[in-house]
N, C-alpha and C positions, 0 to 999 in steps of 0.2 A: 950645598945640599938642602933640599926642601926640609923644613922642620919636621914634617910628618915622617919622612923617611928616616931621619936621624933618631926620632923617638922610638919608632918600631925596631930599628937596629939595636938601640941600647936595651930595650926591653927584651928582645930576643936573646941577647947575651946574658941577661939576668934571669931568663926563663920566667918572665912575668907578663901578665896580660895588660893591655892598655885599657884604662878606664876613660871612657869618652862621654862626658855629660853634655846634655843639650840644655840650653838656657834661652828663654824668650827675653830678648833685650828690650828694656824699657818697662818691664813689669817689676816694681812699680815706677821706676824712672831709670835713666841711663847711669847716673852716678851710683845708684845702688847696685845696678847690674855689674859695674866695674868692681865694686866691693865683693860681690858674690863670685866673680871670676877669680879674684885673688884668694878667696876662701876655698874655692874648689881646687885651686892649685896647691894650696897648703894641705888640703885634706887628701891629696893623692891623684888628682886628675892628670891624665897624660896629654890631653888636648881637649879643646872645647868647641862644640858646635854653637855658633851664635845664631839664634833663630830670629829671622826678620818677621815681625808681626804682619799678618796678612788677613784680609777680610774674608777670604774664602779658602781656608787651608784644607785642601781635599784629603791629604794624607794624615791629618792630625785629628786625634780624638777630642773629647769634651774638655779635658784638663788643659791641653795646650790651646785649644780654641778660646777658652775663657781667658787665658793669659794674654793671648793676642788681642782680644777685644779690650782688655783693661789697658794694655799699652797704647792701642790706637785711640781709645776714648780719652785717656788722661793726657797723652803727649803727642799723638799723631806720629809715632816713631817710624822712621824711614830707614832705607839702607844707609844713608849718610850717618844717621845716629848710631847704627850698629857698628859701622866702621870707626866712628869716633870713640865708641866704647873700647874697641880693640886697641886703638891708638893710645888711649888713656891708660889702659891696663898695661900695655907694653912700656909706656913712659914711667910707670910706677913699679917696674921691675919684673913683670910677668915674662916668662920664657916659653910659655905654652904655644904650640901651634894653634892657630885659630882657623876654624872652618865655617864659612858663611853658609847658612841653610836658608834658601829663599825659593820662592816660586818664580816662574819664568816671567810673568807679567811685569813685576817691578824691574827686572833686568832689562826687558825690552823698552820700558819707559825711559830708563836712563840712557840706553844705547850700549851695544856690546863693547865697542872700543873704550867708551868712557868707564864702564863698570870694571873692566879688567885693569885699566890704568889705576883706578881707585883701589882695587884689591891689592895690586902690587905696591902702591905707595903706602898702604896701611899694613903691610906685612901679613896679609892673609895667605895661608898655606894651601887651603882647599876650598872647594865649592861643591855644594850639593843642591841640585835642582830637581826635586822629586817628580815634577810634572813635565819634564823634558824627555821625551822618548829617544831611545838610541837612534832611531831612523832620522831624527831631526836635529841632532846635536853636533853636526859637523863643524859649523862655524864657531860655536862655543868651544868645542874641543880644540880646534886649531888655535884660537886666541889664548886659551888656558895654557897650552903647551908653550906658546911664544912668551908668555909672561911668567912661566915657572910655577904655575898654580895647578894643583891636582884637581881634575874634575872627577868626582867620586860617584860611581853609579850605585843605584839600588837594584838588588836582584831579589826576587821573591820565589817562594816554593812553586808558584804557578808559572814561572818563567820557562820551565821545561827546556825545549830545544833552543831557546834564546840564551840560555845561561852562558854557553861558551862564547857566543858573539858579544854579549854584554861585557863579560869580564876581560875579553881580549882587548878591549878599548879602555880599560880602567887605569887609573893612576892613583898612587897613594895607598889605598886599600879598597876592598870591595865591601859595601854595606849590605849585609844579608838581612832581609826582613823575616822575622821569626814566625809571623802569623799572618793570616789573611785579614783584610780590613784595615782600620786606622790604628794610630798609636793609642796606648793606654795600658795600664797595669793589668796583668793576667795571671791566673793560676795555672792555666794550661796553654801550651803552644801547639803549633801545627803538628799533627800526628807523625808526619814524616820528617821532622826538623833535623834529626841526626843525619839521615840519608841525604837530605838537601845540602847541609853544610859540608858533608863529605864530597858531594858532587862538585860544589863550588871550589873547594880546596884542590881537587884534582884538576881543575880547569885553569888555575892561575898560580903563579909564583908569588903573587902579592899577598900581604896579610889580609885576613878577612875579619870583619867585626859583625857582631849580631846585635840587632836592636828591635824595637817595638815590643814593649811589654815587660822588660826586665825591671823588677821592682823590689826584690828581696836578696838577702845575702846568699841564700841557697841557690837562687837562680843565677846570680852573678858567678858563683863558684862553678856551677854546672857548665855554663857557657865558656868560662875561662879555660876549661879543659878541652874545649872543642874549637876555639877560635883564638886569634891573636888579640882581639879587642872586644869589649862589650860597651854598647851604647845605652845610656840610661837617660830617658827624657821625661816622660810623664810623671814618674815617681818623684823626680827632683823638682819639677815645676809645681807639682802638688804640694811639696814641702814648702816651697816659697810661698804658695798661696796660703798655707796654714799659718805662716808667721807674718803675713802682710801687715796686720795691725801693729806688730812690733817694729817691722822694717820702716814703717811710715812715720815713726816718732824718733827723733834724735836720741832721746834718753833711753830708748829700748832697742835701738838698732844693733848694738853690739851683742845683746842677748840673742836676737834673732839670727845674726850671722853665726854665732856659736852653735845654735841649734841646727843650722844647715850643715855646718862642719861636722858635727857629731852624727847627723843622719848619714852623711857620705861615708864617714869612717866605719860606721856599723855595716853599711851596705857592702863595702869592698874589703872588709877585714878577712884575713886568712882563716 
């Protein structure tokens, strides 16, 4: 069974939501990213999105853009490095499902057959490609199915009559975008968010997860009542940014990791 399916089945039995953090790999370096993955698991993460740094991240707001630029400037992080982080975390005991979050251009540069072989070899459970439209995902979807990897779609409040078609092709879970525009912490979400999530739930038997903008415990609790999972990206990446000076020094790294742990615990507490 795919690790994502197993986690959602377990959480359903416990009547608990999935906490799905997004992390930019390589910010500040791959080794530290591995340590953060382990901290996220200890703090309560259900699975982790491994963000591949990209020079033109169309769906990402300023916080994640800055983290991508730091990773690219400091280390020229690639898909290979992100997969190495997953492999290292797994070798050090992590049981989390890993979801690779990347734009389509790096995938094309590697080649579809090669990328899916690499994903399978490195125990990646899911793949999110935000700039790959449904109308053009046939080959990717076929290869994902052949390799046992879930291609997870994004569906937005503006998807309208496309919602049923998008979710009918989904695997793992459906990623529901909470708001229009790019990622980033918000105080308000799309005015019709509740109706939108209800429509998606009625269109699929898969779990649904909501992301883009969740940054507080109150918001996490709200969406936990409406969805099977909640994705937190910019708020976590911003927390990493705030403790970067501590992460970059050996003598203060443990302190920084503890701050990240405490941030997550406060965010997802009952």
